[in-house]
N, C-alpha and C positions, 0 to 999 in steps of 0.2 A: 782634471777629472780622474785620470789614471791613478794619481797619487792618493786621492780621496778614496777611491775604490780599494786600493791596496791597504790603506789604514783601516778602512771599515772591515775588510776581510780579516785582518789581524785581530781586531777587536772582537769580532764574532767568533773566531777560532779560540781566542782566550776565554771568552764567556762559555763556549761549549765545553772546553776542557774543565773549567771550574765547576760547571753544573754536573759533568760526569764524575768528577772527583767527589763531589758532595754526596752523590748517590751511595757511596760506600760508607760514609761517615755514620749515618744512623743504623746501617745494616750490621755494624760490628757490635752495637749495643745489645745486651741481653745475656742469656745464660748459655754457656758452652760446655759440652761434655768432652773430656780428653779421650784420646785414641784408645787408651787401655780401660776406659769407662770407670776410672777410680777417682776422678775429680770433676766437680762442677764449679765453673768459674763464672761469676757475673761481671760483665764489663760495664763500666760507668764512664760518663763524660763530665769533666769539670769545666764549665764554660768560662769561669774566671781565669783559670790557668791554661785553658785550651789544651788539656791533656786527657788521655784515657787511662784508666786504672782497671785492674781486675782483681776481685776478691774471691777467695775460696769460700764457697757457700756449703759445700759438702765434699768430704773425702772419705773413701772407703776405710782407710787406716785410722781415721779419726771420727768414727760414728759412735757417739756416746750412747745412743739408743741401743746399739748392739753390743755395748760394753767395751768398745775400743776407743782409747784415747791416745792421740799422738801429740807430743809436745814439740815445740820448736827448739829442741835441745842442742842443735848444732849452730844456732844463731851466734854470730861473732859478738853480739852485745849480750853479756851475761844477764842483764836485767830482763831480756826478752825470752830467755830459755825455758821459762815455765809457762808460757802462753800456749794455748791450743793452736794447732795449725789451721783448723777451720776458723775463718774470719780474718786471716791475714791478707794483706795486699800482695798477691803473687805477681801481678803485672804493674809496673810503675813507670810513670812519665812517658807514656806512649804518645807519639805525635803522628798525625796523618800526613804522609808525604804525597799522597795522590794515587789514583788508580788502584785503590785497595791495599796499598802498602803502608804499614804502620811500623815505627821503630821506637824502641824503648828498652826497658830492663825487665828481666824476669828473675824472681827469687826462687831458688830451689830449697824448700824446707827440709828435705831429706839430707842434703849436704851442708846447708847453711850458707851457700854461695850465691852470689848474684852474677848474672850473665847479661850480656847485650842480647837483644832479641829483635828479630825481623819477623813480622807477622804479615802474611799475604792473604787477604780475603779473596776467595775464588769468585768467578763470575756468577755462580749460583747464589752467592751471599749466604750460604748455609754451611760452608766448609772453609776452614782457615788452615793454612800451613804455617806452623809456628816453629821458627828456627832459633834455638839458643846457641850462642857462640861466645868465644873469648875475645879474639882480636878481629878476625875477619869472618864473614858468614860461611866461607868454605870450610872452616874448622869448627864444626858444631854438630848439632843433632836436630833433626826435624820431627815434629809430631803433627798429627792432623787432628783438629778439633771440629766437632759438629755442633751447630747451633740447635738448641732444643727448645728455647722459648725467647720471647721478646723481652 
């Protein structure tokens, strides 16, 4: 009886952890405004690949309606250097690790470089700490994004 109770406890704890992790998954979806308020990024989930991506849907420097156009001129791929920055996938291959932590890659269209990225969704589910880094998270830069729509 004791062993059965122990196994049942482990099963229930595992299920509770899984349910709590899943609460962060849909919360990350939607449109986010960067800390400097110069980019809006829409986060999507691809159920076939089980990854999250984020596309730039607006950027201050690339607002064609205001007469500003920013091209991806520093892209390492010469064929992509003439595309507008608005519309590119900024966040790539993000995987949910649990408890609001997502890891993947982020592309910086200003430098044309790709960085590893750690995104931590805060308990309010309306704020995310996004840390781009090269080798380890300690060597990098953090920005705070605010969710503005679902």
